[in-house]
C-alpha positions as CSV (number, residue, x, y, z in Angstrom):
1,M,-132.0,67.1,-38.7
2,P,-134.5,65.3,-40.4
3,S,-136.2,67.1,-43.6
4,P,-138.8,69.7,-42.7
5,R,-140.5,68.6,-45.8
6,L,-141.4,72.7,-46.3
7,A,-141.2,72.8,-50.2
8,E,-143.9,75.1,-51.7
9,K,-142.4,74.6,-55.2
10,K,-140.1,72.3,-57.0
11,W,-139.1,72.6,-60.7
12,W,-135.9,71.8,-62.6
13,K,-134.4,74.4,-65.1
14,D,-131.9,72.4,-67.4
15,R,-129.8,70.3,-64.8
16,L,-130.4,72.7,-61.7
17,Q,-133.2,71.6,-59.5
18,V,-134.9,74.4,-57.8
19,R,-136.8,74.6,-54.7
20,Q,-138.8,78.0,-53.5
21,Y,-140.3,78.0,-49.7
22,A,-142.5,80.4,-48.6
23,S,-140.6,82.4,-46.3
24,R,-136.6,82.6,-45.6
25,D,-136.5,80.6,-42.4
26,E,-138.0,77.7,-44.0
27,M,-135.5,78.2,-47.3
28,G,-133.0,77.9,-44.7
29,R,-134.2,75.5,-43.0
30,A,-134.7,73.2,-45.8
31,A,-131.3,73.7,-47.1
32,A,-129.4,72.9,-43.9
33,A,-131.3,69.8,-44.0
34,D,-130.3,68.6,-47.5
35,V,-127.0,69.8,-46.7
36,S,-126.6,67.8,-43.0
37,Q,-128.1,64.8,-44.8
38,A,-125.3,65.1,-47.8
39,M,-122.4,65.3,-44.8
40,K,-123.8,62.6,-43.2
41,A,-123.8,60.3,-46.1
42,I,-120.3,61.1,-47.5
43,L,-118.7,61.0,-43.4
44,A,-120.3,57.8,-43.1
45,D,-119.3,56.5,-46.6
46,R,-115.6,57.9,-46.4
47,G,-114.7,59.3,-43.0
48,S,-113.9,62.3,-44.2
49,L,-115.3,65.7,-45.8
50,R,-114.6,68.8,-47.6
51,I,-116.6,71.3,-47.8
52,V,-116.6,75.2,-49.2
53,F,-118.8,77.8,-47.7
54,A,-119.8,81.2,-48.6
55,A,-119.5,84.0,-46.2
56,A,-122.6,86.3,-46.8
57,P,-125.9,87.3,-44.5
58,S,-127.7,85.4,-47.2
59,Q,-126.4,82.3,-45.5
60,N,-127.4,83.6,-42.0
61,E,-130.2,80.6,-41.8
62,L,-128.3,77.7,-43.4
63,L,-125.2,78.1,-40.9
64,D,-127.5,78.9,-38.0
65,Y,-129.3,75.7,-38.9
66,L,-126.2,73.5,-39.5
67,A,-124.6,74.6,-36.2
68,A,-127.4,73.5,-34.3
69,D,-127.5,70.1,-35.6
70,K,-125.3,68.0,-33.0
71,D,-125.3,64.8,-35.4
72,I,-122.6,66.2,-37.9
73,E,-119.0,64.7,-37.1
74,W,-117.4,67.9,-37.9
75,S,-114.1,66.8,-36.4
76,K,-114.1,64.8,-39.6
77,V,-114.7,67.9,-41.7
78,T,-112.0,70.1,-43.6
79,A,-113.7,73.7,-44.5
80,F,-112.6,76.3,-47.0
81,H,-114.3,79.7,-47.6
82,M,-114.4,80.7,-51.1
83,D,-113.3,84.6,-51.1
84,E,-111.8,87.3,-49.2
85,Y,-111.0,90.8,-49.3
86,I,-107.7,92.5,-50.0
87,G,-106.1,94.8,-47.3
88,L,-108.4,94.8,-44.5
89,D,-107.1,94.9,-41.3
90,E,-106.8,91.4,-39.6
91,D,-109.4,92.7,-37.1
92,A,-111.6,94.1,-39.2
93,P,-115.0,92.5,-39.1
94,Q,-115.8,92.5,-42.8
95,R,-113.3,89.8,-42.9
96,F,-115.3,86.8,-44.3
97,S,-113.1,84.7,-42.4
98,T,-113.9,86.4,-39.3
99,F,-117.9,86.1,-40.2
100,L,-117.5,82.3,-41.0
101,D,-115.4,81.8,-37.5
102,T,-118.0,83.5,-35.7
103,R,-121.1,82.2,-37.3
104,L,-120.0,78.6,-38.0
105,F,-116.5,77.2,-37.4
106,S,-116.3,78.7,-33.6
107,R,-119.7,77.1,-32.9
108,V,-118.9,73.5,-34.4
109,R,-115.4,73.3,-34.4
110,P,-114.3,71.6,-37.8
111,G,-111.3,69.4,-37.5
112,T,-109.5,71.8,-40.3
113,V,-110.3,74.9,-41.1
114,H,-108.6,76.7,-44.1
115,L,-108.8,80.2,-43.9
116,I,-107.6,82.7,-46.8
117,D,-105.3,85.4,-45.7
118,G,-106.3,88.7,-46.8
119,S,-103.3,90.4,-45.3
120,A,-100.8,88.2,-47.2
121,D,-98.8,88.9,-50.9
122,P,-102.0,88.3,-52.5
123,A,-100.3,86.4,-55.2
124,A,-98.5,84.1,-52.8
125,E,-101.6,83.6,-51.0
126,C,-103.7,82.6,-54.1
127,E,-101.1,79.9,-54.7
128,R,-101.3,78.7,-51.2
129,Y,-104.8,78.3,-51.0
130,A,-105.0,76.8,-54.3
131,A,-102.5,74.2,-53.5
132,L,-104.8,73.3,-50.2
133,L,-107.7,73.2,-52.6
134,Q,-106.0,70.8,-55.1
135,E,-104.9,68.3,-52.3
136,A,-108.4,66.2,-52.8
137,P,-111.9,66.7,-54.3
138,I,-114.3,69.1,-52.9
139,D,-117.3,67.4,-52.3
140,I,-119.6,69.9,-51.0
141,V,-119.9,73.7,-51.9
142,C,-122.3,75.6,-50.4
143,L,-122.7,79.3,-52.2
144,G,-125.1,82.0,-52.9
145,I,-125.3,84.3,-55.7
146,G,-124.7,88.2,-55.8
147,E,-126.9,90.8,-57.0
148,N,-124.8,91.1,-60.3
149,G,-125.3,87.4,-60.8
150,H,-121.9,86.7,-59.6
151,L,-120.6,83.5,-57.7
152,A,-117.8,84.2,-54.7
153,F,-116.2,87.4,-56.2
154,N,-116.3,86.1,-60.0
155,D,-118.2,89.5,-61.0
156,P,-119.5,89.3,-64.6
157,P,-116.3,91.6,-65.9
158,V,-113.8,89.3,-64.8
159,A,-115.9,85.7,-64.7
160,D,-114.3,82.9,-66.6
161,F,-116.4,79.3,-66.8
162,N,-112.9,78.3,-68.4
163,D,-110.9,79.9,-66.1
164,P,-107.4,78.1,-66.1
165,K,-106.8,79.1,-62.3
166,T,-108.2,77.7,-59.0
167,V,-107.7,81.2,-57.1
168,K,-107.7,84.3,-58.6
169,I,-107.1,88.2,-57.3
170,V,-110.0,90.2,-58.8
171,E,-110.8,93.7,-58.9
172,L,-114.7,94.1,-57.5
173,D,-117.1,95.9,-59.9
174,D,-119.3,99.0,-58.4
175,M,-122.6,96.9,-58.0
176,C,-120.6,93.9,-55.9
177,R,-119.4,96.8,-53.8
178,E,-122.5,98.5,-53.3
179,Q,-124.1,95.3,-52.2
180,Q,-121.8,95.1,-49.4
181,V,-123.2,98.5,-48.3
182,R,-126.7,97.1,-48.6
183,D,-126.1,94.1,-46.6
184,G,-124.7,96.2,-44.0
185,C,-121.0,94.7,-44.0
186,F,-119.6,98.4,-44.7
187,D,-121.1,101.9,-43.8
188,R,-120.0,103.8,-46.9
189,F,-118.9,102.8,-50.3
190,R,-115.7,104.1,-50.4
191,E,-114.8,101.6,-47.2
192,V,-115.5,98.8,-49.4
193,P,-111.9,97.1,-50.4
194,E,-111.7,97.6,-54.2
195,T,-109.8,93.7,-54.5
196,A,-110.3,90.5,-53.3
197,M,-109.3,86.8,-54.0
198,T,-111.8,84.5,-55.0
199,L,-112.3,80.3,-56.2
200,T,-112.6,80.6,-59.8
201,I,-116.0,79.4,-61.7
202,P,-114.1,75.9,-62.3
203,T,-113.4,75.5,-58.7
204,L,-116.5,76.1,-57.3
205,L,-118.1,74.0,-60.1
206,S,-115.8,70.9,-59.0
207,G,-117.6,70.5,-55.8
208,S,-119.7,67.2,-56.4
209,R,-122.7,68.7,-54.7
210,L,-123.3,72.0,-54.5
211,F,-125.9,74.0,-52.5
212,C,-127.1,77.2,-53.7
213,I,-128.7,79.8,-51.1
214,V,-130.9,82.8,-52.5
215,P,-133.1,85.0,-50.1
216,G,-134.4,88.3,-50.7
217,P,-136.0,90.7,-53.1
218,T,-132.5,92.3,-54.0
219,K,-131.6,88.9,-55.3
220,R,-134.3,88.8,-57.7
221,S,-133.2,90.2,-60.6
222,A,-130.2,88.1,-60.2
223,V,-132.3,84.9,-60.3
224,T,-134.4,85.6,-62.8
225,Q,-131.5,86.5,-65.4
226,T,-130.0,83.0,-63.8
227,L,-133.3,80.7,-64.3
228,E,-134.8,82.9,-67.7
229,G,-131.6,84.2,-69.5
230,P,-129.2,82.7,-71.5
231,I,-126.2,80.7,-69.8
232,T,-123.6,83.5,-70.1
233,T,-120.5,85.4,-68.0
234,A,-123.1,88.5,-68.1
235,C,-124.7,86.3,-64.9
236,P,-122.3,84.1,-63.8
237,A,-124.6,82.4,-61.9
238,S,-126.3,80.9,-65.0
239,I,-123.6,78.3,-65.3
240,L,-125.4,76.6,-62.0
241,R,-128.0,75.1,-64.8
242,E,-125.0,72.9,-66.2
243,H,-123.8,71.5,-63.1
244,P,-125.0,67.9,-62.6
245,N,-125.6,68.0,-59.2
246,C,-127.0,71.6,-57.8
247,T,-130.0,72.4,-56.0
248,L,-130.8,76.2,-55.6
249,Y,-132.8,77.3,-52.6
250,L,-135.2,80.4,-52.8
251,D,-137.7,82.1,-50.9
252,R,-140.8,84.1,-52.1
253,D,-139.0,87.2,-52.2
254,S,-136.4,85.9,-54.5
255,Y,-138.0,84.8,-57.5
256,G,-141.5,85.1,-59.0
257,A,-144.4,87.1,-59.1
């Protein structure tokens, strides 16, 4: 997948590289081209790859373009995801594992896929998944930013830049749960689970290469705080400005005048 060279604007905020595109589709295509290039380089150098994906509608274009790239050696890829609701039925379409399996994994067939089991005992499952993540370094993390500035399910009330845990149980704040309704994942607020398991912020930031994809007008406030406010857990995504190798992909709707 050659780089589409569609960048409308490029700039830096602290250590964070920012790229903004004219449309959501161009943003997703450009991000996928960069992720693909990074994956192929790592696979060519080392023969294996460990990657973490976010499960959210904001990632649709990225995942679709990655799935369409037939030159990635997915059989050599170990894939993870970054969060999961607690207590949803095993066949619930809102499960993030189901989302990623439908949107990507069933289409590209990674060599290994490690899914968080939202039906298991949460404490034991956090330990199990943490052990899998700790087996080797994470090469790439593809993530988004929530309307409240969260990374994965590290909402402002529970975000910790120095979290000692790898995966933890969290209570979701109301803004986060409301976003799930606005995203069309649930019909009503009361249907959104109150608790989840999530990779912690240090775990996400341990990735050697981060690609953060954030389209749409509902993310404008969070992106503005990420780029223009202080680095604080009040906007967890602001910590991306300290990562040595992170790129933030935006469209016209998610930032600016």
